[in-house]
N, C-alpha and C positions, 0 to 999 in steps of 0.2 A: 444174355449177359448185358448189364447196363454199364456203360462207360461214362465217367464224369467229364464234363466239358471244361477242360483246363484253360481254354481261351477266354472264358467269361470273366469279366472284371470282379475282383473280390470286394465286396461291400463291407466296410468297416462298421462295427457297432456304433450306435448313436453316442454312447458315452465316450468312446475313443475319439470320435470326431470332435465332440465338445471339449475334451481335454486338450487335443491338439490345437484347437482354436484359441483356447485360453493361453496355452504356452506361446503361441505366435503373438498374441496380444501383449503378453508380459514382456517378451523379447523386444517388441516394437516400442513399448513404453519405456523400457530400460535404456534402449539406445537413444531415444529422444531425450530422456532425462540426462544422460551422460553428455549429449551434445550441448544442452543448456548449461550444465555444470562445468564444462571444460574451461570457459574463461575464468570462473571462480577458482578452479583448481590452479590455473596458471598464476592468478594473482596471489593465492596463498603460498605457492611454492616459491615465487619470486621474492616474496617478503622475507623468506628465510634463506635466501641465496647470498653468497658472497659476490662482489662485483665481477670476479672472474667467471663464476658460474652463470651469471645473468647473460653474458655475451659469449658463452661457450659455443663451439661449433663442432658437431651438430648440437642443436639445443636439446636439453633434457628436461623432462617434466619435474622430476624430483631433484633437489639440490645434492650435489656431491658432498658438501660440507654444510651442515645446518648451523645457522647463526641467528642470534637475536639482536645483533648490533644495528640492524636497520631500524628497529623500533626505537632504540635509544637515540639514533641520529634524527629520526623523524620528530621525536619529542624535543630534541635540542634545536632544530631548525624551524619548527612550526609551533606556535602557541596553541597546542592541541586542547588544553583544558579550557582556555578562553573560548575557542571556537565551539567546543563541545557544550559549554554552558549556554552560549548564545543559541545554538541549535536546539537544545533541550527546552529552552524558554519559548522559542517560537513554536516548536512542535507541541509543547504542553498547552499553550494558550490556544493554538489552533484546534486541538482536540476538545478543549473546554468549550470553545465556541460552537463546535460541531454538535456535541452532545446536548447543548442547551437549545440551539435554534432549530436544527433539522427535525428531531422527533416532534417538537411542538407544531411545526408547520405540517408535517406528515399526518399527525393526528387530526388536525383541522381539515385536511383534504380527504381523509379516509373515513372518519367516524362522526364528524359533525355535519349535520344537514343544513346547508345554507346556499343561497342562490348563486353566489360567485365562486363556488368551489371548482366547478368544471372549467370555467374560463381561466381561473388562476392556475389550475393544473396544466392546461395547455400552454400558458405563458411560461411556466417553469420548465416544461419540456422543450419549448422553443429556445430558451436560453442555452440549453445543452447543445444545440446545433451550431452555436457560434464558436468558432475557434478562438482561443485566448489571444492570438496575435491580432485579431480584429479590434479588440477592446484595449489593447496594450497602451497605445498612445493616448486615447482619451482618459484612461484611468491614471496614467502618469501625470497628465495635465491637471487632473482633479487633485491628486495628492500633492503635487508641487504647489498648486494654488493654496492648499491648506497648510503649506510649509511642513509637511509630514515626511518628506524625503529624507533619507539617511536616518530613519527611525524604523522601528519594528511595526508601526501601525499599519502600513500597507500590506504587511505579511500576516497580520493577526485579525484585523477588523473584518475582512471579508468572511472569515469563518463564522463570526457571530451573526452575520446577516443571512446565513444559510447557503448550502451548496446544493444546486439542483439535482445532481446525481444521487446524493445521500437522501435528500427529501423523497425522491421517487422510490429509491430502494426501500426505505423504511415504510413508506406508504403502502407499497405492495405487500410488505410483511404484515402490516396492521390489518389489511383486508382479510387475512385469515383468522383474526381474533373474533370470536363469536360476539355478535351484537347483543346477545342476551346478558352477557356479563356487564356491559356498559349500561344497558337499560335497567338492570337490577340495582346498580349503584345509584343511578339517577332517581329511581323510585324510593330508595332508602334516604333520599335527601342530600346526597353528596353533590357538591358543586361540580361544574365542568372541569375545573383545574384539579380538584381532589380526585375525581375519577381518572383523569389523565395521570396524575402522580402516583396513585395507589393501585390502580388496576392495569392501566395500559403500559406504563414504563417497565414494570417487572416482567410482563409478558414479552415486551419488545427488546429485552436485553440482548439476545443474540444479534439482532439487526443493528442495535446501537453500538455494540462492541465491534462488530464488523466495520461499521462506518468509522469508528474511532481508530481502528487499526489502519484502514486505508488512508485516513487523514494523517496519521503519524508518518506513514511511509512517504506520502506525497510531500509533507512539510519537511521531513528529514532529508529527502533527496532533491528538493526543489533547488534549481540552479538559476533559472531565468529571472524570477522575481527578486531574489537577493542581489543578483548582478545589476539589476536596473535601479533598485532603490537604496542599496547600501554602498556608501562611498568611503566611510571611515573603516580602517582595517580592524579597529577594536570591536566593531559591530559585526564582523564577518561571521557567517555560518561555516560549517565544515566544508560544504560544497564549494563555496567561493574561496575559502582558505586553501583547499587542495588545488584549486585552479591557479591561484597565485603562486603556490609552491611549485607547481609544474612549470609555470612560465619562467621562474627563476632557476630551477634545477631540472632542466629537461633531460639530463642524462643520468640523474640519480634515481634509477628505476627501483632499486632495492628499498630505500626509504620511502619513495612514493607509493609503492605497493604496500608497504607496511602501514602507511597512513590510510590507504584505501581499505585495508582490512579493518582497521579500527572504525572507519566510517561505515562499512557495510554490515558488520556483524550485529550491531544493535537492531537494525531494521529486520534482518533475517531472523534474529531471536524473537522479536515481537511477533513477527508473522507466524513462526512455528508455534509459539505459545497460544496464539489465538485460533489455531486450526479447528479446535472443537466447536468454536462459535460459528465458523463457516458451515460446518456439518449440521449443527443445530438449526441454523437459519435455512439451509436447504431442505432439511426434513420438515420443518414447519411450513415452508412454502409448498411442499408436495402434499401435505395434509389438506390444503385448501381444495 
């Protein structure tokens, strides 16, 4: 008579182990996402709380009484529309400069054969290693000497001169574009610029849109540069305007969080709308 060894460990099927692993991964990702979303949830809930709920003890995540008075008070105390127009102008011009300059330089470094391409690429990568604080004072002296302080030129012009990170990112994307397409256009008599405009730019749209989204988020949330170069309150962007509001109304947490919601939501919306381009860019990079 044969007896089964009940002390031997039970081996789970491979499919079950794979399912358990995926469940654990999903739980870990969900917890991590909630950890990062918690400050955003606190900001949203505080924006709809009454002053009594903001300082309630113990604190609560959801307001006991929902109110939109904080948004009305924020609009009454802060020139939101003026700051919003200034921020949209700076962000829009920065995006325009990025999509004009960065793909052009990236194409020259990726698909045009010339002797100085490699040293220029190394130089571009070297500039990425410099912290912005290192060049802060020299750049300020340059713009001050040009009498461009308290204007939007220091915030806009650098984007038209190219951003090293975006140049490198778009160049890496263009390396996956088949050289045969470009050579065929050249054999058909197309000029270098026409080849770039009609062949390369449409194929590089995911990388260009990704760079534009990044540039929008950076320009929209930029605090240091407007703080240094803008002195007139009528030229303030939203980040500087909210900072000034916080300094004058450090206990008005409800209106302050309402203003922060209006400041944060556009960047979040643009990022979510552009997610498919991030996926497209990653897939194209994997095909290489």
